[in-house]
N, C-alpha and C positions, 0 to 999 in steps of 0.2 A: 582439809578434805581433798583427795585426789579427784580429778575429772577426767573425763573420756568424751570423745566425740564419736558418735554412733550414726550410721547411714542405713536407710532402708528405702528399696525402690520398690513401688507399688504399682500394679495394674487394677483399675476400678472400672468396671463395665458401666455402672450407673451410679450417680449421686445426687444428693440435694442436701446442701449445707445452709439450712434455713436461716435467712436474715430476718432477725425478729423485729426490724424496724419498718418492715413493709406489712400493710394490712389488708389492703384489697386484692392483692395477690401475693403469692408466697414466692419471693425472690430467693435466689440462691447465691451464697458467696461463690467467686470463681475458684477459690481454692479453700481447702479446710482451714478453719480458724485454730489457733492453738488449743483452745478448749476441746475441740472435737478429737484433736490428735491425742492429747492427754488422755481423754477419755476411753479412746481406743487402746491405748498402751496399759491402762489401769485394767481393761477388762481382759486382755490377753495375759497380763501377770496374774489376774485375780485378786488385785488389791484396789477394789473400787474406793474404798474409803480411806485409804492410807493406814491402816492399822498394822501392816508389817514394816512398811518403808517410811510412815510419817506422811501426813498430807501436805506439809510444806515442801519436803523433798520432791514430791512430785510436781508441785507448782512452780519450784525453783528450776525445773528443767528449762533449758533454753530451746527453742525449736525455730528452725528456719525450713520453709516449704517451698518448693519449686516445681514447675511443670504446668500441665494444663489438660484440657479436654479438647476432643476433636469437634465437637458440636454441643450446640444448646438447643433444647425444644421445650415447648409448652404442653403440660399435661392437664387436660381438664378433669378435675375430680369433684366428688362430693364428699366433703368432710364432717366429721361429727364433732361438734363443739360442746364445751361445757364440761360438768362434773361427772365423774363415774362412780358407781357404787356396786360393789359385788354383793349380791343378795342370794337367798334360797333360790329365788325364782330365775336367776341369772344375772347377767350385767344391765344395770339401769343407767340411765343418762337423764341429766338435768341441765338445760341451757340457760335458764333464768333470764330469758328476755322479755320485753315489756308486752309482747304479744299473746301472753298466757303461757308460756313455755315453762313457767316455774313448776313444773310438777315432774315427777319420777316417770319416764317411760322406757320400755324394754329397748335394748340397743338393737336386736334383731327380733325376727319372728313374723307372725301373722298379725293382721290387724293394725292397730295404730301403733307405730313405733317412734322412736327418737328422729328428729328433723335432721336432715342432712343439707348442708350449705355448699352449693356449687362454687368453685373457686378455679382460678388458674394456677398452676404450679409450675414454676421453672425447674428444669432438670437438666443434668450434664451427662454427656455420652462419651464412653471410651476415654478414660482418663489414665495418664501417665505421670504419676507423682514420685518426685525424689526429695525425701524428707531427712533432715539432719537433726540430731538430738544431742545436747551437750549438758553434762551433769555429773552427779555422784557415780564414781566408778562401779560400786556395788550395784547400784539400782539399774546402771546401763547394761551391766553383765547379765542380769535378771531379765531385762527387756530382750536382749539379744538371743539369749537362750528360749524366751518364751515363742519369740517369732520364727526362730527356726525349728521349733517343734511344738507348734500350736495345738492345744487340747480341744479347741472348739473353732467352729466357723467364724472367720474374722470379718468385721464390718467397720465402715468408717462413715460416721454420720448416722442414718437411720439404719434400723437391724437388718433391712433387706438389702442394703447397699453394700454388698460383700466386696472383699479386696482378695488380691492374689499376690502373695509375697514374691518378688523375682530375685531379690539380694538383699543380703544384710552383711555389714562389716564395720569393723572399728577403724577409724583413721588415726594411725599413731603419728604421723608427721602431717603437719599442715603447712602448705606454702602460702606466704604472704607476699603482698605487693602494695604499693602506694601509688594512688592515681591523683591527677590534677587536671582540672578543666572539664573532662567528661569522662564517662564510664559507659561501657556497654554490656548490657545484661542479656544472654541468650534466651533463657527461660523466664516465663513470668514468676514473680514472687511477690511477696509482701515486704516493704519497707517502713520502719517506723517514721511516721511523718513528723513528729515533735523534735524540732531542732535540725532537721535534715536540711542541708544547705543546697537545696535544688533551685535553679535558676527560674524555671517555669512556674508561671502563677496558676497555670490550669493543669490539672492532672486528675485522675480517677482515684477516689479515696473511698474507704470502707471503715466503719467502726465495728472491729471484730471482738468477740469474747475471748480474753486471754486466761480467765480464771473462774471457775465455778464451784461453789462450796454449799452444801446444804446444812442448816443450822436450825437447832431448836433452842431458842432463848440465848442466843450467842454461842452455843456449844455445837462443834462439828458434828454432824451424824456420823456414826460409827459403824452402822449397819441399816440395811433397807427397812428392817422392821421398825426402826425408829421414826421413819417418815411418816408424818401425819398431816392433816388438813391445814394445821397451823405452822407446818415446816416452812421456813423462808429459804428461798434459792438466792444467794449473793453471788452477782456476776460483776466481774471487773471487765472493762473494754478498752481498747487502744486503737487510736486512729492510725491507719496505715495507707500508703500509696500502693496501689496495685500496678505493677509493670506488665507489659505485654510481651510478646516475642520479639527478639532482637530490639530491645528497648534501649534508647539511647538518652542517658542522664546528663543533662548539662549542668554543671556545679557553678556556684557563684564564684566570683573573681577571687583568686588568690586561697582557695579551699581545696584541701587535700584529703583523701579517705584512705583509710587502711583496708584492704581487702584480702579476704581469704580465698584462696583457688583450690577446688577439689577436683581430682581427675575420677571421672565416673564413666567407664566404656569409652566411648569416642568424644565425651562431652567434658567441657572445663566449666564446673558449675562455680560462680563467684557468689560471696557472702560478704555484704559490708559489715565489718567487724562490729561497728557501734550502733548500727541500724538494721541490719538484717537478721538479727535474732530477736525473737518475740519473747 
């Protein structure tokens, strides 16, 4: 199977990449995780459940995301939690808590409605993202075509978090280098923590989702109509180091790393070959 390396530059005014390990407030990941990026690509191609290209081909794509947002702010929201039901009288909600909420109440309307839970939600503002995708040539060509001529409004993360495509291209030639001792990364990115020869003992890490599949009794869902209350959502996670701007990585003694270098406008974006691809 032949492979290609594809690049897309994105501007995103607002974003919230929900960290599922936060409960009392909704924290966002600093960059979109692999599962969020793959979901966006499946959406633009129209192959949500992998019926055309195969679900494993989608998740076998390698992803490296770089960039960041200009600022972070907190949004105080009232969220509706619990189970939803579409009925003849409208959308009903049941939160099933111990305070007598285990009854169906209308989501909206006059009188008694479902309860809202106030919470703080962390959000990102003005994002500039540089995303690299590597994988099956046929699938990469389809993604490139769909992003160049999108048939719908594109979003990354929540449906309201729209994105604007600034550039798409295929990299035919990849520059490679070998570094020893230390490495400087200009833009923030994710690095796989497992086995990475970093000398520092303290660094920011996240557990990010890298693969999400919906299943009914071990069978992958092939259409949204197959999703029921018993459908299980299987998620795989990877622990990653999050680097900041102008991040200096000090390597363990006598350790060398292979680095791929990509020229994007006036930037040189570096991807650590064995640890920078998710």
